[in-house]
N, C-alpha and C positions, 0 to 999 in steps of 0.2 A: 885933750886929756892926756895925762902922763901915765906911764906904766905903773907908778906907785898908786895913782888913783884907781886904775883898773884892778890892781891887786886888792885894794880895799873893797871894791865893788864885787870882785870875783869871790871873795870870802863870804859875802852875803848870798850870792847867786848859786854857788856850787851845790848846795843841798837840793836845789830845784832844777838841776841840769836835765834830768829826765823829763820833767814837766815842760821845760823849754823846748826840748826836742819834740815832744808830743804835740805841743802847740804849733810848732813850725810845720810838722808833717800834716797835722789835721787841717791847718790853714791851707797848705798846698792842695790837699784833697778837696777842700771847700772851693778853692779857686777853679779846680778842674770841673767840679760839679756846676759851678756858675757858667763856665764856658759851654758845657753840654746843654744847659738850659737856656742858651741864647742870651746870657747876661754878660756879653763880652766887655761892654764898657765898664760895668761895675767891677768885673773880675780884674780887668787891667788896672783900674784905679786902686783896688784893695790889695793887689798882689804884693807890692813893696812893703807896706806897713805890716800886713798880716803874716807874711812869711819872713821877711828880712829882719824885722826888729827882734823877734824871739831868737832867730838864728844868730844875730849879733850878740845878744846876751849870752847865748850858749857858748859862742866862741870866746867871749870875755871870761866866762866862768871856767872853761877848760884850759885856756891858755895861761891865764894870769893867777890862778889860785896859788896862795903862798906856799903850800906844802905839796899839793898834788897836781899842780899845773904843768902843762907841757913845756912852758917857757921858763922854768925855774932852773937855777944853776945847780940844784942838788941832784939832778938825775937825768938819765937817758943820754941820748946823743947830744942834746942841747947843752948839757952840763960839761961836755968835753970840749966845747968851743972856747976860744979865748974870751975873757970877760968883756973886752971891747966889742967883739963881734956879737956877743949876747946882748949887750946894751943897744947896739944898732938895730938888731932884729926886734927886740922888745919895743923900741921906739917906733919902728916902722909898723909893727902890728898895732900899736896903740893909735897911731895916726890913721891907719887904714880902717880900724874899727869905728873910730869917730866919724870919718867921712862916710863910711858905709851906712852907719845908723842915721846920719843926717839925710843922706840920699834916700834911703828906704822910707824914713818917716815923713820927710817934708818934700824933697825934690821929686820923688816918684809920683805922688798924687798930683802935684802941681803940673808936671810935664804931661801926665795922663789927661788931666782936665784940659790942657791947652791943645793937645793933639787930637783928642776925641770929640772936639766940638762939632 
């Protein structure tokens, strides 16, 4: 995924950023509750998708929003960096978020099912 694609996605997700934060926090609390109820195997399998995917969407929304994002050249400390450095950081963040989302959504449950046999 490219930074431009994340910018388009962030424009849609930004109004829901508080809901994404709430979903991630509530999911983390649900995972803790499952652990306390001796549902360790289920909790470990669900932790990645339930907590990580909303968190990745929240990061995309707050980092890449076209006007209010933290990684826009129009403001803050990030805007004072040279354009080349900004581009490198945005590409690194885009690749990191893509890998993080794939790991949380697919690899985490797969690894959990293999380990918890």
